[in-house]
VOBA-1610 file (N, C-alpha, C; in pm, whole numbers, padded with zeros to 5 digits, always signed):
BEGIN
Met-00641-01387-00233Met-00669-01259-00202Met-00546-01199-00133Leu-00449-01279-00091Leu-00324-01217-00031Leu-00257-01134-00126Val-00272-01169-00256Val-00197-01081-00365Val-00248-00932-00352Ser-00377-00916-00332Ser-00427-00786-00328Ser-00381-00705-00213Leu-00316-00753-00111Leu-00254-00670-00008Leu-00129-00632-00038Phe-00049-00687-00134Phe+00071-00612-00178Phe+00071-00485-00257Pro+00110-00367-00201Pro+00088-00233-00252Pro+00184-00198-00368Tyr+00286-00282-00406Tyr+00384-00252-00506Tyr+00353-00319-00637Trp+00408-00258-00745Trp+00413-00306-00881Trp+00279-00333-00945Gly+00180-00278-00898Gly+00051-00274-00964Gly-00021-00398-00943Phe-00007-00479-00842Phe-00073-00598-00823Phe-00226-00577-00772Gln-00230-00476-00684Gln-00364-00449-00638Gln-00465-00412-00743Pro-00430-00306-00834Pro-00527-00264-00942Pro-00559-00381-01034Phe-00449-00460-01074Phe-00461-00573-01174Phe-00566-00671-01117Phe-00542-00711-00979Phe-00623-00804-00917Phe-00773-00755-00911Tyr-00801-00623-00888Tyr-00938-00581-00876Tyr-00997-00562-01020Ile-00916-00538-01121Ile-00973-00531-01255Ile-01019-00669-01295Leu-00946-00781-01249Leu-00994-00920-01287Leu-01120-00938-01212Ile-01130-00901-01087Ile-01259-00919-01027Ile-01377-00833-01072Phe-01347-00719-01131Phe-01447-00640-01184Phe-01499-00698-01318Leu-01400-00769-01383Leu-01447-00824-01508Leu-01538-00949-01494Phe-01522-01022-01376Phe-01602-01131-01347Phe-01739-01117-01269Ile-01755-00999-01201Ile-01886-00974-01140Ile-02000-00935-01235Asp-02107-00968-01187Asp-02227-00922-01253Asp-02259-00766-01248Lys-02242-00700-01361Lys-02262-00560-01342Lys-02404-00525-01323Gly-02495-00601-01352Gly-02647-00561-01322Gly-02676-00568-01182Asp-02603-00653-01101Asp-02639-00659-00961Asp-02584-00542-00878Glu-02661-00462-00827Glu-02627-00337-00753Glu-02543-00385-00625Tyr-02584-00485-00554Tyr-02508-00532-00442Tyr-02364-00564-00469Gln-02352-00646-00588Gln-02204-00685-00614Gln-02130-00562-00644Leu-02180-00465-00714Leu-02105-00337-00757Leu-02065-00261-00626Val-02158-00237-00538Val-02123-00161-00414Val-02036-00236-00320Asn-02055-00366-00326Asn-01961-00437-00243Asn-01817-00449-00298Phe-01805-00444-00422Phe-01670-00434-00494Phe-01610-00302-00464Ile-01695-00198-00486Ile-01633-00058-00445Ile-01590-00044-00301Leu-01664-00089-00219Leu-01635-00077-00064Leu-01514-00164-00032Asn-01514-00296-00082Asn-01380-00376-00061Asn-01266-00299-00121Tyr-01275-00262-00225Tyr-01156-00183-00296Tyr-01104-00068-00228Lys-01197+00011-00166Lys-01155+00130-00101Lys-01107+00103+00036Lys-01175-00002+00098Lys-01110-00047+00239Lys-00976-00095+00223Leu-00940-00177+00110Leu-00812-00233+00092Leu-00706-00137+00044Gln-00752-00027-00015Gln-00677+00083-00072Gln-00631+00149+00039Phe-00721+00187+00144Phe-00686+00267+00269Phe-00580+00187+00352Phe-00599+00058+00362Phe-00517-00015+00438Phe-00371-00035+00381Thr-00361-00071+00247Thr-00236-00093+00184Thr-00169+00047+00145Gln-00234+00121+00096Gln-00162+00244+00062Gln-00153+00356+00182Gly-00232+00337+00270Gly-00241+00431+00380Gly-00145+00387+00505Cys-00209+00282+00571Cys-00144+00226+00684Cys-00001+00156+00659Val+00000+00070+00553Val+00103-00017+00532Val+00215+00074+00483Ser+00188+00165+00395Ser+00287+00260+00340Ser+00346+00344+00451Gly+00253+00391+00550Gly+00301+00466+00652Gly+00395+00391+00740Val+00362+00277+00773Val+00455+00194+00854Val+00587+00161+00787Ile+00592+00132+00656Ile+00708+00127+00585Ile+00799+00243+00568Gly+00723+00363+00546Gly+00807+00488+00550Gly+00856+00527+00689Tyr+00777+00480+00792Tyr+00852+00509+00929Tyr+00965+00426+00953Ile+00956+00310+00915Ile+01075+00203+00936Ile+01196+00267+00846Met+01170+00303+00726Met+01274+00349+00635Met+01343+00467+00699Tyr+01249+00560+00752Tyr+01319+00680+00814Tyr+01386+00647+00942Tyr+01342+00556+01024Tyr+01414+00531+01144Tyr+01556+00463+01112Ile+01549+00372+01004Ile+01678+00317+00971Ile+01779+00422+00927Cys+01726+00510+00836Cys+01799+00603+00777Cys+01854+00708+00883Ala+01787+00744+00982Ala+01824+00839+01090Ala+01903+00767+01195Ser+01888+00656+01228Ser+01963+00597+01339Ser+02097+00520+01289Val+02084+00468+01166Val+02204+00385+01128Val+02275+00460+01021Gly+02353+00550+01062Gly+02425+00635+00967Gly+02575+00607+00968Glu+02662+00656+00877Glu+02793+00649+00878Glu+02876+00751+00956Phe+02796+00849+01008Phe+02848+00967+01084Phe+02858+00944+01228Asp+02968+00965+01299Asp+02981+00962+01448Asp+02942+01084+01529Ser+02956+01198+01447Ser+02922+01320+01518Ser+02857+01421+01423Val+02820+01546+01479Val+02777+01643+01390Val+02879+01708+01299Glu+03001+01704+01340Glu+03107+01760+01257Glu+03136+01671+01129Asp+03107+01543+01138Asp+03119+01457+01022Asp+02998+01490+00923Leu+02893+01541+00973Leu+02783+01584+00869Leu+02831+01705+00792Val+02886+01795+00858Val+02926+01923+00794Val+03027+01909+00682Glu+03105+01804+00704Glu+03231+01794+00617Glu+03179+01719+00508
//
């Protein structure tokens, strides 16, 4: 299940396609549970985790630069 938490390279959709192929499509509970779990995981990995990764990348880009002053940015 940890593979499904990785938001890059299509692991998450591939993992849930495999789960979808193995569940019983006639059982309404399994289908609803599958959809809810997929949407919860999608919100977490593509929303929260991507937001944190984006914030960290922005912080590193903004604070760790090669420029010492504003004049260096203009040149």
